[in-house]
RODO-2510 file (C-alpha; in nm, 4 decimals, decimal comma):
residues 96
     n   res          X          Y          Z
     1     q    -2,4255    -0,1225    -1,3784
     2     y    -2,3837    -0,2793    -1,7217
     3     a    -2,0224    -0,1598    -1,7343
     4     d    -1,9488    -0,3173    -1,3948
     5     i    -2,0939    -0,6521    -1,4995
     6     g    -1,9181    -0,6334    -1,8367
     7     t    -1,5752    -0,5456    -1,6993
     8     t    -1,6108    -0,8182    -1,4351
     9     a    -1,6842    -1,0720    -1,7088
    10     i    -1,3843    -0,9525    -1,9104
    11     v    -1,1489    -0,9736    -1,6112
    12     l    -1,2681    -1,3198    -1,5101
    13     s    -1,2296    -1,4507    -1,8636
    14     t    -0,8946    -1,2920    -1,9511
    15     v    -0,6839    -1,2445    -1,6362
    16     d    -0,5131    -1,5588    -1,5080
    17     g    -0,5983    -1,6261    -1,1454
    18     a    -0,8692    -1,3575    -1,1266
    19     v    -1,1628    -1,4419    -0,9016
    20     e    -1,4767    -1,2509    -0,8087
    21     a    -1,4218    -1,1038    -0,4626
    22     n    -1,7940    -1,0926    -0,3880
    23     p    -1,9330    -1,4458    -0,3471
    24     l    -2,2871    -1,3148    -0,4059
    25     a    -2,2024    -1,1278    -0,7284
    26     l    -2,3952    -1,3626    -0,9555
    27     y    -2,7055    -1,3268    -0,7405
    28     l    -2,6717    -0,9488    -0,7029
    29     s    -2,6468    -0,8756    -1,0754
    30     p    -3,0263    -0,8491    -1,1240
    31     l    -3,0405    -0,6056    -0,8304
    32     k    -2,7691    -0,3931    -0,9888
    33     l    -2,9671    -0,3770    -1,3105
    34     y    -3,2894    -0,2938    -1,1241
    35     a    -3,1292    -0,0132    -0,9221
    36     g    -3,1406     0,2349    -1,2102
    37     k    -3,5084     0,1716    -1,2733
    38     y    -3,5818     0,2043    -0,9015
    39     v    -3,4072     0,5412    -0,8825
    40     d    -3,6118     0,6700    -1,1762
    41     g    -3,9295     0,6172    -0,9717
    42     l    -3,8138     0,8179    -0,6696
    43     p    -3,8965     1,1847    -0,6052
    44     c    -3,6334     1,4107    -0,7612
    45     e    -3,4283     1,4964    -0,4502
    46     q    -3,4163     1,1336    -0,3345
    47     a    -3,3362     1,0156    -0,6867
    48     k    -3,0394     1,2544    -0,7065
    49     q    -2,8935     1,1257    -0,3799
    50     a    -2,9538     0,7591    -0,4652
    51     a    -2,8057     0,7987    -0,8133
    52     k    -2,4986     0,9690    -0,6681
    53     v    -2,4346     0,6767    -0,4309
    54     i    -2,5005     0,4133    -0,6989
    55     n    -2,2703     0,5943    -0,9442
    56     g    -1,9932     0,6131    -0,6839
    57     v    -2,0141     0,2432    -0,5960
    58     t    -2,0406     0,1393    -0,9598
    59     g    -1,7518     0,3699    -1,0529
    60     m    -1,5381     0,2074    -0,7848
    61     a    -1,6238    -0,1417    -0,9127
    62     i    -1,5490    -0,0513    -1,2748
    63     a    -1,2215     0,1190    -1,1798
    64     n    -1,1204    -0,1815    -0,9729
    65     n    -1,1918    -0,4158    -1,2654
    66     v    -0,9889    -0,2005    -1,5055
    67     l    -0,6994    -0,1833    -1,2580
    68     v    -0,7031    -0,5638    -1,2296
    69     m    -0,6895    -0,5855    -1,6101
    70     m    -0,3867    -0,3544    -1,5964
    71     s    -0,2214    -0,5951    -1,3485
    72     i    -0,2033    -0,3393    -1,0675
    73     a    -0,0817    -0,5297    -0,7600
    74     n    -0,3367    -0,3978    -0,5089
    75     p    -0,6166    -0,2186    -0,6993
    76     l    -0,8710    -0,1767    -0,4190
    77     p    -0,7380     0,1445    -0,2550
    78     l    -0,7123     0,3231    -0,5891
    79     g    -1,0523     0,1841    -0,6916
    80     i    -1,2045     0,3311    -0,3759
    81     v    -1,0485     0,6714    -0,4476
    82     i    -1,1786     0,6663    -0,8053
    83     g    -1,5253     0,5659    -0,6829
    84     g    -1,5139     0,8574    -0,4397
    85     l    -1,4308     1,0881    -0,7281
    86     f    -1,7282     0,9512    -0,9249
    87     w    -1,9471     1,0289    -0,6232
    88     y    -1,7981     1,3725    -0,5533
    89     f    -1,8079     1,5005    -0,9116
    90     d    -2,1458     1,3508    -1,0025
    91     e    -2,3463     1,6198    -1,1805
    92     d    -2,6094     1,7746    -0,9558
    93     k    -2,8998     1,8523    -1,1887
    94     p    -3,1726     2,0826    -1,0578
    95     c    -3,5144     1,9319    -0,9896
    96     q    -3,8055     2,0542    -1,1967
***
C-alpha cells in the first residue's frame, strides 16, 4: 500500500498532465494503510485470501503508476494484467 501511495505521489508531481483517476483516493489512503493490519487479525485461511486480493489490486495500481511514469499511452490494460499476475503468483504459505 505504501508503494501505491508513493508511486501515485511521484506521478502526480513529475508527469505533466497526470491526474488521479480515483476522486476518492485522498480519502481512501488511510483505508489502504489499515488493510494490512486488518488482514493480520484474520484467521489464517481468510488472511491468505484477503492478502492475495489486496496484493493483486495494489500490484495493479503500482504497475499502472509506473507505466504512466514511462509515458505508456494507455497503461490500464497492462496494469490490470500485471495486477492479475501479482494475484496469481502470490505465495501460498501453509497455515500453522
